[in-house]
C-alpha positions as a LaTeX table, in Angstrom:
\begin{tabular}{lrrr}
\hline
Residue & $x$ (\AA) & $y$ (\AA) & $z$ (\AA) \\
\hline
Ala1 & 6.15 & $-45.04$ & 70.03 \\
Pro2 & 4.42 & $-47.06$ & 72.65 \\
Gln3 & 5.39 & $-50.64$ & 73.33 \\
Val4 & 1.71 & $-51.41$ & 72.74 \\
Pro5 & $-0.58$ & $-50.71$ & 69.71 \\
Asn6 & $-2.21$ & $-47.50$ & 69.88 \\
Gln7 & $-4.61$ & $-46.30$ & 67.17 \\
Gln8 & $-3.89$ & $-42.89$ & 67.72 \\
Ile9 & $-0.27$ & $-43.12$ & 67.24 \\
Asn10 & $-0.37$ & $-45.77$ & 63.99 \\
Val11 & $-2.74$ & $-43.06$ & 62.19 \\
Met12 & $-0.03$ & $-40.48$ & 63.24 \\
Val13 & 2.74 & $-42.71$ & 61.85 \\
Glu14 & 0.87 & $-43.44$ & 58.56 \\
Glu15 & 0.05 & $-40.12$ & 58.14 \\
Ser16 & 3.48 & $-38.97$ & 58.58 \\
Val17 & 4.93 & $-41.80$ & 56.12 \\
Lys18 & 2.56 & $-40.47$ & 53.27 \\
Leu19 & 3.63 & $-37.04$ & 54.03 \\
Ala20 & 7.46 & $-37.61$ & 54.16 \\
Lys21 & 7.11 & $-39.75$ & 51.03 \\
Glu22 & 5.65 & $-36.73$ & 49.13 \\
Phe23 & 8.09 & $-34.18$ & 50.35 \\
Ser24 & 10.51 & $-36.57$ & 49.65 \\
Ala25 & 9.11 & $-37.08$ & 46.03 \\
Arg26 & 9.06 & $-33.14$ & 45.51 \\
Lys27 & 12.69 & $-32.86$ & 47.10 \\
Trp28 & 11.28 & $-30.77$ & 49.55 \\
Pro29 & 13.47 & $-30.17$ & 52.66 \\
Met30 & 12.23 & $-32.06$ & 55.96 \\
Leu31 & 13.78 & $-31.55$ & 59.53 \\
Ala32 & 12.96 & $-34.49$ & 61.96 \\
Phe33 & 13.20 & $-34.18$ & 65.65 \\
Leu34 & 14.22 & $-37.36$ & 67.60 \\
Asp35 & 13.63 & $-37.11$ & 71.38 \\
Thr36 & 16.87 & $-38.08$ & 72.83 \\
His37 & 17.09 & $-37.63$ & 76.46 \\
His38 & 20.00 & $-38.38$ & 78.93 \\
Pro39 & 19.53 & $-40.23$ & 82.30 \\
Asp40 & 21.24 & $-37.56$ & 84.20 \\
Lys41 & 18.97 & $-35.05$ & 82.67 \\
Pro42 & 15.44 & $-35.50$ & 84.29 \\
Glu43 & 12.51 & $-33.70$ & 82.90 \\
Pro44 & 9.83 & $-33.44$ & 85.47 \\
Pro45 & 7.05 & $-33.89$ & 85.25 \\
Tyr46 & 7.61 & $-36.27$ & 82.64 \\
Pro47 & 8.57 & $-39.98$ & 83.36 \\
Pro48 & 12.04 & $-41.04$ & 81.86 \\
His49 & 11.70 & $-41.58$ & 77.97 \\
Cys50 & 13.52 & $-42.18$ & 74.87 \\
Ile51 & 17.08 & $-42.25$ & 76.68 \\
Ala52 & 19.93 & $-42.23$ & 74.24 \\
Gly53 & 21.28 & $-45.70$ & 73.92 \\
Thr54 & 17.89 & $-47.36$ & 74.41 \\
Gly55 & 16.67 & $-47.33$ & 70.80 \\
Glu56 & 13.64 & $-45.30$ & 72.08 \\
Glu57 & 15.27 & $-42.32$ & 70.76 \\
Asn58 & 15.31 & $-43.71$ & 66.89 \\
Leu59 & 12.74 & $-43.34$ & 63.91 \\
Val60 & 10.00 & $-45.46$ & 63.80 \\
Pro61 & 10.82 & $-48.40$ & 61.72 \\
Ala62 & 8.20 & $-46.69$ & 58.97 \\
Leu63 & 10.58 & $-43.84$ & 58.95 \\
Glu64 & 13.85 & $-44.93$ & 58.94 \\
Trp65 & 14.59 & $-44.51$ & 55.25 \\
Leu66 & 14.49 & $-40.71$ & 56.24 \\
Glu67 & 18.01 & $-41.40$ & 57.72 \\
Asp68 & 19.29 & $-41.84$ & 54.11 \\
Asp69 & 17.31 & $-38.95$ & 52.17 \\
Pro70 & 19.41 & $-36.05$ & 51.28 \\
Asn71 & 16.78 & $-33.40$ & 51.91 \\
Val72 & 16.12 & $-34.65$ & 55.63 \\
Val73 & 17.94 & $-32.87$ & 58.35 \\
Ile74 & 17.97 & $-34.94$ & 61.64 \\
Lys75 & 17.96 & $-33.11$ & 64.98 \\
His76 & 18.42 & $-34.98$ & 68.22 \\
Lys77 & 16.76 & $-32.87$ & 71.12 \\
Asp78 & 17.24 & $-33.36$ & 74.71 \\
Cys79 & 14.30 & $-31.40$ & 75.58 \\
Ile80 & 10.53 & $-30.85$ & 75.04 \\
Asn81 & 10.75 & $-28.00$ & 72.90 \\
Gly82 & 12.43 & $-28.73$ & 69.38 \\
Phe83 & 13.22 & $-24.78$ & 69.03 \\
Ile84 & 15.25 & $-25.02$ & 72.34 \\
Gly85 & 16.58 & $-28.15$ & 71.34 \\
Cys86 & 18.14 & $-26.67$ & 68.22 \\
Ile87 & 20.09 & $-23.92$ & 70.12 \\
Gln88 & 23.55 & $-24.67$ & 69.16 \\
Lys89 & 26.65 & $-24.24$ & 71.50 \\
Asp90 & 27.62 & $-20.84$ & 70.03 \\
Gly91 & 24.03 & $-19.54$ & 70.76 \\
Ser92 & 22.77 & $-20.05$ & 66.65 \\
Asn93 & 19.69 & $-22.24$ & 66.25 \\
Ala94 & 19.61 & $-24.80$ & 63.42 \\
Phe95 & 15.92 & $-24.82$ & 63.22 \\
Val96 & 16.35 & $-21.02$ & 62.28 \\
Asp97 & 19.54 & $-21.73$ & 60.12 \\
Trp98 & 17.58 & $-24.53$ & 58.08 \\
Val99 & 14.32 & $-22.38$ & 57.56 \\
Lys100 & 16.86 & $-19.11$ & 56.48 \\
Ala101 & 19.24 & $-21.79$ & 54.15 \\
Asn102 & 15.83 & $-23.50$ & 52.57 \\
Glu103 & 14.11 & $-19.95$ & 52.39 \\
Ile104 & 11.09 & $-21.76$ & 53.83 \\
Gln105 & 7.92 & $-19.68$ & 54.01 \\
Val106 & 5.58 & $-22.42$ & 55.28 \\
Val107 & 6.34 & $-25.03$ & 58.17 \\
Leu108 & 4.18 & $-28.05$ & 58.42 \\
Val109 & 4.47 & $-29.82$ & 61.86 \\
Ala110 & 3.45 & $-33.42$ & 62.30 \\
Gly111 & 4.75 & $-35.72$ & 65.48 \\
Ile112 & 4.41 & $-37.05$ & 68.80 \\
Cys113 & 3.60 & $-35.58$ & 71.50 \\
Thr114 & 0.73 & $-33.25$ & 70.47 \\
Asp115 & $-0.09$ & $-31.40$ & 73.78 \\
Ile116 & 3.82 & $-31.14$ & 75.02 \\
Cys117 & 6.74 & $-31.15$ & 71.87 \\
Val118 & 4.33 & $-30.33$ & 68.95 \\
Leu119 & 2.58 & $-27.60$ & 71.09 \\
Asp120 & 5.55 & $-26.23$ & 72.53 \\
Phe121 & 7.40 & $-26.12$ & 68.96 \\
Val122 & 4.79 & $-24.40$ & 67.41 \\
Val123 & 3.97 & $-21.78$ & 69.96 \\
Thr124 & 7.95 & $-21.04$ & 70.47 \\
Val125 & 8.24 & $-20.91$ & 66.60 \\
Leu126 & 5.30 & $-18.32$ & 66.10 \\
Ser127 & 6.49 & $-16.04$ & 68.85 \\
Ala128 & 10.24 & $-16.09$ & 67.32 \\
Arg129 & 8.53 & $-15.47$ & 63.67 \\
Asn130 & 6.48 & $-12.57$ & 65.05 \\
His131 & 9.51 & $-10.87$ & 66.47 \\
Gly132 & 11.06 & $-11.03$ & 63.20 \\
Leu133 & 13.69 & $-14.16$ & 64.23 \\
Ile134 & 13.05 & $-16.32$ & 61.51 \\
Pro135 & 12.86 & $-14.49$ & 58.31 \\
Pro136 & 11.45 & $-15.48$ & 55.73 \\
Leu137 & 8.95 & $-17.82$ & 57.48 \\
Glu138 & 5.26 & $-16.98$ & 57.22 \\
Glu139 & 3.13 & $-19.91$ & 58.53 \\
Val140 & 3.13 & $-22.47$ & 60.96 \\
Val141 & 0.62 & $-25.33$ & 60.09 \\
Val142 & $-0.06$ & $-28.05$ & 62.26 \\
Tyr143 & $-1.24$ & $-31.14$ & 60.53 \\
Ser144 & $-3.76$ & $-32.70$ & 63.23 \\
Gln145 & $-3.68$ & $-36.32$ & 61.16 \\
Gly146 & 0.03 & $-36.48$ & 61.63 \\
Cys147 & $-0.03$ & $-35.81$ & 65.47 \\
Ala148 & $-0.63$ & $-37.73$ & 68.41 \\
Thr149 & 0.27 & $-38.46$ & 72.00 \\
Phe150 & 0.25 & $-40.86$ & 74.70 \\
Asp151 & $-2.08$ & $-42.27$ & 77.24 \\
Leu152 & $-1.05$ & $-42.74$ & 80.80 \\
Pro153 & $-3.83$ & $-43.52$ & 83.06 \\
Thr154 & $-4.22$ & $-42.86$ & 86.77 \\
Asp155 & $-3.22$ & $-45.94$ & 87.83 \\
Ile156 & $-0.30$ & $-46.38$ & 86.17 \\
Ala157 & 0.87 & $-42.82$ & 86.62 \\
Lys158 & 0.68 & $-43.06$ & 90.62 \\
Ser159 & 3.27 & $-46.01$ & 90.26 \\
Ile160 & 5.64 & $-43.55$ & 88.74 \\
Asp161 & 7.11 & $-41.23$ & 90.82 \\
Gly162 & 6.42 & $-37.46$ & 90.11 \\
Ala163 & 4.19 & $-38.57$ & 87.06 \\
Phe164 & 0.62 & $-37.20$ & 86.19 \\
Pro165 & $-2.11$ & $-38.92$ & 84.34 \\
His166 & $-2.32$ & $-38.04$ & 80.68 \\
Pro167 & $-5.69$ & $-39.22$ & 79.16 \\
Gln168 & $-4.86$ & $-39.39$ & 75.38 \\
Glu169 & $-7.84$ & $-38.23$ & 73.71 \\
Val170 & $-8.43$ & $-35.09$ & 76.07 \\
Thr171 & $-4.65$ & $-34.07$ & 76.02 \\
His172 & $-4.39$ & $-34.71$ & 72.24 \\
His173 & $-7.22$ & $-32.21$ & 71.33 \\
Met174 & $-6.22$ & $-29.63$ & 73.74 \\
Gly175 & $-2.69$ & $-29.71$ & 72.11 \\
Leu176 & $-4.35$ & $-29.00$ & 68.56 \\
Tyr177 & $-6.55$ & $-26.30$ & 70.19 \\
Phe178 & $-3.67$ & $-24.21$ & 71.74 \\
Ala179 & $-1.36$ & $-25.00$ & 68.72 \\
\hline
\end{tabular}
């Protein structure tokens, strides 16, 4: 979450908390990705963020309780794409294994950043599903109110080497459209 208050992100967190509590009450399986990057592994064009050990890679306080929920799997990912971030050293995929183990037919996706992490994950999962790589998965649903992205104004982006402006409203809606 950003260091300054942001309405779109506040709504995403509130909706994610409601959704997670409902899933928890029903004892439904949940998988949470935590963006966890390493300082020696840059990801251009994105500026450094969620660097391991800084605290930025942790769940927001309102969702910290997920760490103790027995139906939650937390996966640290070191790239923008959760599906790719789930590839293990042996070539298996923790997300695919989780879907199969829980016999999940519908995945409900919420999170940040709509136009980057959410979009990349959803498009990759749909492609993998379409190629029969994730049985029994049938549907991928993006919960729009549970998604948000960041705002990086032009003047700030110019001061960050390799960064580009990122207008929050436009990029959020583009992410929803393409996902």
